[in-house]
C-alpha positions as CSV (number, residue, x, y, z in Angstrom):
1,M,-6.2,5.6,29.3
2,Y,-6.3,5.4,25.5
3,T,-3.5,6.2,23.2
4,L,-3.9,8.8,20.5
5,K,-3.6,6.1,17.9
6,E,-6.5,4.1,19.4
7,L,-8.7,7.2,19.6
8,L,-7.9,8.1,16.0
9,N,-8.6,4.6,14.9
10,D,-12.0,4.6,16.6
11,A,-12.9,8.0,15.2
12,L,-11.8,6.9,11.7
13,S,-13.8,3.6,11.9
14,G,-16.9,5.6,12.9
15,L,-16.5,8.0,10.0
16,V,-15.6,5.6,7.1
17,G,-16.4,2.2,8.5
18,P,-14.1,-0.5,9.8
19,R,-13.1,-1.9,6.4
20,R,-11.9,1.5,5.1
21,A,-10.2,2.2,8.4
22,R,-8.2,-1.1,8.0
23,Q,-7.4,-0.2,4.4
24,G,-5.9,3.1,5.7
25,G,-3.9,1.0,8.2
26,V,-2.4,-1.0,5.4
27,L,-1.4,2.2,3.6
28,D,0.2,3.5,6.8
29,A,2.0,0.3,7.5
30,W,3.5,-0.1,4.0
31,P,6.8,1.8,4.6
32,E,7.4,0.0,7.9
33,V,6.7,-3.4,6.3
34,I,8.9,-3.1,3.3
35,G,11.7,-1.1,5.0
36,E,13.0,2.5,4.6
37,A,15.3,1.8,1.6
38,R,12.6,0.1,-0.5
39,A,9.9,2.6,0.6
40,R,11.9,5.3,-1.2
41,H,11.2,3.5,-4.5
42,A,7.8,1.9,-3.8
43,H,4.8,3.9,-2.7
44,A,1.4,2.4,-1.8
45,V,-0.9,4.7,-3.6
46,G,-4.3,3.2,-2.8
47,V,-6.5,0.2,-2.3
48,R,-9.1,-0.9,-4.9
49,G,-11.3,-3.6,-3.5
50,Q,-8.9,-6.0,-1.9
51,T,-6.0,-5.0,-4.1
52,L,-3.2,-2.8,-2.9
53,I,-1.9,-0.5,-5.7
54,V,1.9,0.1,-5.5
55,A,3.9,2.5,-7.7
56,V,7.5,1.4,-8.1
57,D,10.3,3.4,-9.8
58,H,13.2,0.9,-9.6
59,P,13.3,-2.4,-11.5
60,A,15.2,-4.3,-8.7
61,V,12.6,-3.2,-6.1
62,Y,9.8,-4.1,-8.4
63,Y,11.3,-7.6,-8.8
64,E,11.9,-8.0,-5.0
65,L,8.4,-6.9,-4.1
66,G,6.9,-9.2,-6.7
67,M,8.8,-12.2,-5.3
68,Q,7.7,-11.3,-1.8
69,R,4.0,-10.7,-2.6
70,A,2.6,-13.5,-0.5
71,S,4.5,-12.6,2.7
72,L,3.8,-8.9,2.2
73,I,0.1,-9.6,2.0
74,E,0.3,-11.7,5.1
75,T,2.2,-9.1,7.1
76,L,0.0,-6.2,6.0
77,N,-3.2,-8.1,6.9
78,A,-1.7,-9.0,10.3
79,K,-0.9,-5.3,10.9
80,A,-4.4,-4.3,9.8
81,G,-6.1,-6.8,12.1
82,G,-7.9,-8.8,9.4
83,R,-8.0,-9.9,5.8
84,V,-8.0,-6.5,4.0
85,I,-5.6,-7.2,1.1
86,A,-5.8,-10.3,-1.2
87,E,-3.5,-9.0,-3.9
88,I,-0.7,-6.5,-4.5
89,H,-0.7,-4.8,-8.0
90,L,2.7,-3.4,-8.8
91,T,3.0,-0.7,-11.5
92,M,6.3,0.6,-12.8
93,R,6.4,4.4,-13.1
94,P,8.3,7.4,-12.0
95,L,7.3,8.5,-8.5
96,G,6.1,12.0,-8.1
97,R,5.1,14.1,-5.1
98,S,1.5,13.0,-5.5
99,D,2.6,9.3,-5.0
100,A,4.3,10.2,-1.7
101,A,1.2,11.8,-0.5
102,G,-1.0,8.9,-1.5
103,G,-1.8,9.7,-5.1
104,E,-4.7,8.5,-7.1
105,A,-5.2,4.8,-6.9
106,G,-7.2,4.7,-10.1
107,D,-4.1,5.7,-12.2
108,E,-2.6,2.4,-13.0
109,R,-1.0,3.2,-16.4
110,G,2.5,2.1,-15.4
111,G,5.6,3.3,-17.2
112,A,7.9,1.6,-19.6
113,G,5.3,0.3,-22.0
114,G,3.0,-1.1,-19.4
115,R,5.7,-3.3,-17.8
116,G,4.0,-2.7,-14.5
117,Q,1.1,-4.9,-15.2
118,R,0.8,-8.3,-13.5
């Protein structure tokens, strides 16, 4: 017997391809990987190539995530079942409702004078 998660993963892989399905798995795993408290201040908004785009609205969380980049990448790739993410791009900006729902990954302006750039 298959679980609903397994069936949905198979269906998603068939529709968008295995790489895109794994990228979706990374986005889904983000809150679990960073923890509930930090997830309130850091939303994974998309994947561009092998870069995970993360909007952050709190300087301390921005700093913590920046310091843990390598271990976060390793954990996310393990959860996705392969090397999907090679880099995490943090951008400092206010989080809106669109970020919580997986906002536009192409919007990397960052707030506070572009402080969110690498």
